[in-house]
C-alpha positions in Angstrom: 16.7 -34.2 31.9 16.6 -31.0 29.9 16.8 -27.8 32.0 13.8 -25.4 31.5 15.8 -22.5 30.2 14.4 -19.0 29.8 10.7 -18.6 29.5 9.6 -17.8 25.9 6.3 -16.3 25.1 5.1 -17.2 21.6 2.6 -14.6 20.3 0.3 -15.7 17.4 -1.9 -13.2 15.8 -5.1 -14.6 14.3 -7.5 -12.9 11.9 -9.9 -15.2 10.1 -7.3 -18.0 10.2 -9.6 -21.0 10.5 -7.9 -22.8 7.6 -4.3 -22.3 8.9 -4.3 -21.7 12.7 -4.2 -25.3 13.8 -1.0 -26.0 11.9 0.7 -23.0 13.5 -0.4 -23.7 17.1 0.4 -27.4 16.8 3.9 -26.6 15.7 4.4 -24.4 18.8 3.0 -27.1 21.1 5.6 -29.5 19.6 8.6 -27.2 20.3 11.5 -29.0 22.1 12.2 -25.9 24.2 10.5 -26.8 27.4 9.7 -23.4 28.9 7.1 -21.9 26.6 3.8 -20.0 27.0 1.6 -19.4 24.0 -0.6 -16.3 23.5 -3.1 -16.1 20.8 -4.4 -12.6 20.0 -7.6 -12.6 17.9 -8.0 -9.5 15.8 -11.8 -9.5 15.5 -12.2 -12.7 13.5 -15.6 -13.6 12.0 -14.9 -17.0 10.4 -15.3 -19.2 13.4 -11.5 -19.5 14.0 -11.7 -18.1 17.5 -14.3 -20.7 18.5 -12.1 -23.4 17.1 -9.1 -22.1 19.1 -11.1 -22.1 22.3 -12.5 -25.5 21.7 -9.3 -27.3 20.7 -6.6 -25.4 22.7 -8.4 -24.6 25.9 -5.8 -24.7 28.7 -2.9 -24.8 26.3 -2.9 -21.2 25.2 -3.9 -17.8 26.6 -6.4 -16.0 24.4 -6.9 -12.2 24.0 -9.8 -11.0 22.0 -9.7 -7.6 20.2 -13.1 -6.3 19.1 -11.6 -5.1 15.8 -8.7 -5.7 13.5 -5.7 -3.8 15.0 -3.3 -4.9 12.3 -0.1 -6.8 12.8 1.5 -4.2 14.9 -1.4 -3.5 17.2 -2.3 -7.1 17.6 1.2 -8.3 18.4 1.7 -5.5 20.9 -1.4 -6.8 22.9 0.4 -10.1 23.2 3.8 -8.6 23.9 2.5 -6.5 26.8 0.8 -9.5 28.3 3.8 -11.8 27.9 5.5 -13.3 30.9 8.6 -14.5 29.0 12.0 -12.8 28.7 11.9 -13.7 25.0 9.0 -13.1 22.5 8.6 -15.4 19.6 6.4 -14.1 16.8 4.9 -16.7 14.5 2.3 -15.7 11.9 -0.9 -17.8 11.9 0.0 -18.7 8.3 3.4 -20.0 9.4 4.6 -23.0 11.3 8.0 -24.0 12.8 10.1 -27.0 13.1 10.2 -28.6 16.6 13.8 -27.3 17.2 13.1 -23.7 16.0 13.1 -22.0 19.4 15.9 -24.2 20.8 18.2 -23.4 17.9 17.6 -19.7 18.2 18.1 -19.7 22.0 21.4 -21.6 21.8 22.9 -18.6 20.0 20.9 -15.7 21.5 20.8 -16.5 25.2 24.5 -16.4 25.9 25.1 -13.1 24.1 23.1 -10.0 25.2 24.1 -8.1 22.0 21.6 -10.2 20.1 18.2 -8.5 20.6 16.6 -10.5 17.9 17.2 -13.7 15.9 15.9 -15.4 12.8 16.4 -18.5 10.8 15.5 -20.0 7.5 11.9 -19.5 6.5 10.7 -21.5 3.5 7.6 -21.1 1.3 5.0 -23.5 2.7 4.0 -25.1 -0.6 7.4 -24.9 -2.5 9.7 -27.6 -1.3 13.1 -26.3 -0.4 12.5 -22.8 -1.7 13.5 -20.0 0.6 11.0 -17.2 1.6 13.6 -15.3 3.6 16.7 -15.6 5.8 16.1 -12.2 7.3 15.7 -8.8 5.7 17.7 -6.9 3.2 16.7 -3.3 2.4 17.0 -0.8 -0.5 18.2 2.7 0.3 14.7 4.1 0.1 13.5 1.9 3.0 11.8 -0.9 1.0 12.7 -4.3 2.2 12.5 -7.9 1.0 13.6 -11.3 2.2 17.3 -12.2 1.8 17.5 -15.4 -0.4 13.9 -15.0 -1.5 12.9 -17.6 -4.2 16.3 -19.3 -4.0 16.5 -23.1 -3.6 18.2 -23.9 -0.4 21.5 -25.6 -1.5 23.5 -24.7 1.6 24.4 -21.2 0.6 23.0 -19.8 3.9 24.3 -22.5 6.2 26.7 -20.1 8.1 25.6 -18.4 11.3 25.9 -14.7 10.6 24.2 -11.3 11.2 21.1 -10.0 9.6 19.6 -6.5 9.3 16.5 -7.7 11.1 14.0 -10.6 10.8 10.7 -10.7 9.1 8.0 -10.6 11.7 6.4 -13.8 10.4 8.9 -16.0 12.3 11.3 -14.3 14.7 12.6 -14.3 18.3 13.0 -11.1 20.2 14.4 -10.2 23.6 11.5 -8.6 25.4 13.9 -6.0 26.9 14.9 -4.9 23.4 11.3 -4.5 22.3 10.5 -2.5 25.4 13.6 -0.2 24.9 12.8 0.3 21.2 9.1 1.0 21.9 7.3 -2.1 20.6 5.8 -2.2 17.1 4.5 1.1 15.7 0.7 0.6 15.7 0.2 3.4 13.1 1.9 1.2 10.5 -0.9 -1.4 10.8 1.0 -4.0 8.8 4.2 -4.3 6.7 7.6 -2.8 7.3 6.8 -2.5 11.0 9.4 -5.3 11.5 12.0 -3.2 9.6 11.1 -0.1 11.7 11.6 -1.9 15.0 14.7 -3.6 13.6 16.3 -0.3 12.8 15.3 1.2 16.2 16.8 -1.8 17.9 20.1 -1.4 16.0 20.2 2.3 16.8 20.0 1.3 20.5 23.0 -1.1 20.1 21.3 -4.4 19.6 22.1 -6.8 16.7 20.2 -9.5 14.8 21.7 -13.0 14.4 20.8 -15.4 11.6 20.7 -19.0 12.8 20.6 -21.5 9.9 19.4 -24.4 12.0 16.1 -22.7 12.9 13.5 -23.6 10.3 10.0 -22.3 9.7 7.5 -22.3 6.8 5.3 -19.4 5.7 2.2 -19.3 3.5 2.9 -15.8 2.1 0.1 -13.1 2.3 -2.6 -15.5 3.4 -4.4 -12.5 5.0 -4.0 -9.6 2.5 -3.4 -11.4 -0.8 -0.4 -11.1 -3.0 -1.5 -8.1 -5.1 -4.1 -6.3 -3.1 -4.3 -2.5 -3.2 -4.2 -2.3 0.6 -0.9 -4.3 0.7 0.6 -2.1 -2.1 -0.4 1.0 -0.2 0.9 -0.1 3.2 4.2 -1.3 1.7 4.9 2.0 -0.1 3.7 4.2 2.8 5.4 2.4 5.5 8.8 2.2 3.8 8.5 6.0 3.6 7.7 6.2 7.3 10.8 4.1 8.1 12.9 6.7 6.3 11.5 9.6 8.2 11.7 7.8 11.6 15.0 6.0 11.3 17.3 7.4 8.6 20.0 10.1 9.3 19.3 13.4 7.6 21.5 13.2 4.6 20.2 9.7 3.9 16.6 11.0 3.9 17.6 13.4 1.1 19.4 10.7 -0.8 16.5 8.3 -0.4 14.3 10.4 -2.6 16.8 10.0 -5.5 16.9 6.2 -4.9 13.1 6.1 -4.9 13.1 7.9 -8.3 15.5 5.3 -9.6 13.2 2.5 -8.3 10.2 4.2 -9.9 12.0 4.3 -13.3 12.6 0.6 -13.0 8.9 0.2 -12.1 7.9 2.1 -15.3 10.3 -0.1 -17.3 8.7 -3.2 -15.7 5.2 -2.1 -16.6 6.3 -1.4 -20.3 8.1 -4.7 -20.5 5.5 -6.6 -18.4 8.0 -7.9 -15.9 8.0 -7.5 -12.1 5.4 -7.4 -9.4 4.0 -3.9 -10.2 3.4 -5.0 -13.8 1.3 -7.9 -12.4 -0.6 -5.4 -10.2 -1.3 -3.0 -13.1 -2.6 -5.9 -15.2 -4.9 -6.9 -12.4 -6.1 -3.4 -11.6 -5.0 -0.3 -13.6 -2.2 2.3 -13.9 -4.6 4.8 -12.5 -5.1 2.7 -9.4 -1.3 2.7 -8.9 -1.1 6.5 -9.3 -3.8 7.0 -6.8 -2.0 4.7 -4.3 1.2 6.7 -4.6 -0.8 10.0 -4.1 -2.5 8.6 -1.0 0.9 7.4 0.3 2.4 10.9 0.2 -0.7 12.7 1.5 -0.8 10.3 4.5 2.9 10.8 5.2 2.4 14.6 5.2 -0.6 14.2 7.5 1.4 12.0 10.0 4.6 14.0 9.7 4.4 15.6 13.2 4.0 12.2 14.7 6.8 10.7 12.7 9.2 13.6 13.7 8.3 13.2 17.4 9.2 9.5 17.1 12.4 10.4 15.3 13.5 12.8 18.0 12.8 10.3 20.7 15.0 7.7 18.9 17.8 10.2 18.4 17.9 11.0 22.1 18.4 7.3 22.9 20.6 6.1 20.1 24.0 4.5 20.7 25.0 3.6 17.1 26.6 6.1 14.8 25.9 7.4 11.3 28.9 5.4 10.1 27.2 2.3 11.6 24.1 3.1 9.6 26.1 3.3 6.4 27.6 -0.1 7.2 24.1 -1.6 7.6 23.0 -0.3 4.2 26.2 -1.6 2.6 26.1 -5.0 4.3 22.3 -5.6 4.1 21.5 -3.7 0.9 19.7 -4.6 -2.3 19.7 -2.8 -5.7 16.9 -0.8 -7.2 16.6 -3.2 -10.1 16.2 -6.2 -7.8 13.7 -4.6 -5.5 11.6 -3.2 -8.4 11.6 -6.1 -10.9 12.0 -9.2 -8.8 9.1 -10.9 -7.0 7.1 -8.9 -4.4 9.0 -7.6 -1.4 6.8 -9.4 1.2 
């Protein structure tokens, strides 16, 4: 008979997910790890998905109803605060997991308290054998993307190793790490909040482990759309906020030069009609892109006092060194060309 093991709380955020939510919840109910509670946080849905969840999953999940859309960060924090488990599993409503997903992650994480978070192989839901991510990599200006993105899985990521941090669509966290790091930053709303909390956890001495036997599937950007102006704005703004909050001083100065390099590649991509920004400009306009960048920097200036307070709080608690930070960028880095001209970062 299998021992219960540590209690895991799975937090699923729902926002108008009627088409996809059943697949997600059914995959959690089929997990082989026996000690699991499931929390669904509804972010003010209006499509009937909340009624569907109540009807089909009554007694199987705990439901929390937000009156408005609090975003990924705010919605997940509602579930995390209510969680009884010592581990928090995040699974997007547009994602689903293999039955052994949690069990595989816990085999590695539970015996070693260094591991504050773990991730596995996440595939595109509708592209057989094509990887969506195996954790995060990050450019030196704070913009992240999935390691292994768009690669066919041919065993190149079959070794257990470390990762910078997971993507929040499918990840397992120690609750004590999240509480120490301060949960997700609700001002981010969505995107890069997983990188932010990943860096904060690393500064506190925790590590992220990649477990190749833990499999999940993700229907990317089912909520925001692949090329929406809101998504473009949040990606660019939030990577800038990650720099202010989490980067050492000299790396903040250097980040602006790296951003300039990335922008030059973006211009090149627009002229040559390659890369995600080229697709965005084709769908909208160059003026729309310029206005987004302007809005990004104005918002960052407006929120700068808050971001600096968060930074000071992190610096007071940190255990890792600046040399450790340089090691993270070297080990989990990505080039300006790749991040600007390859497929979208999320």
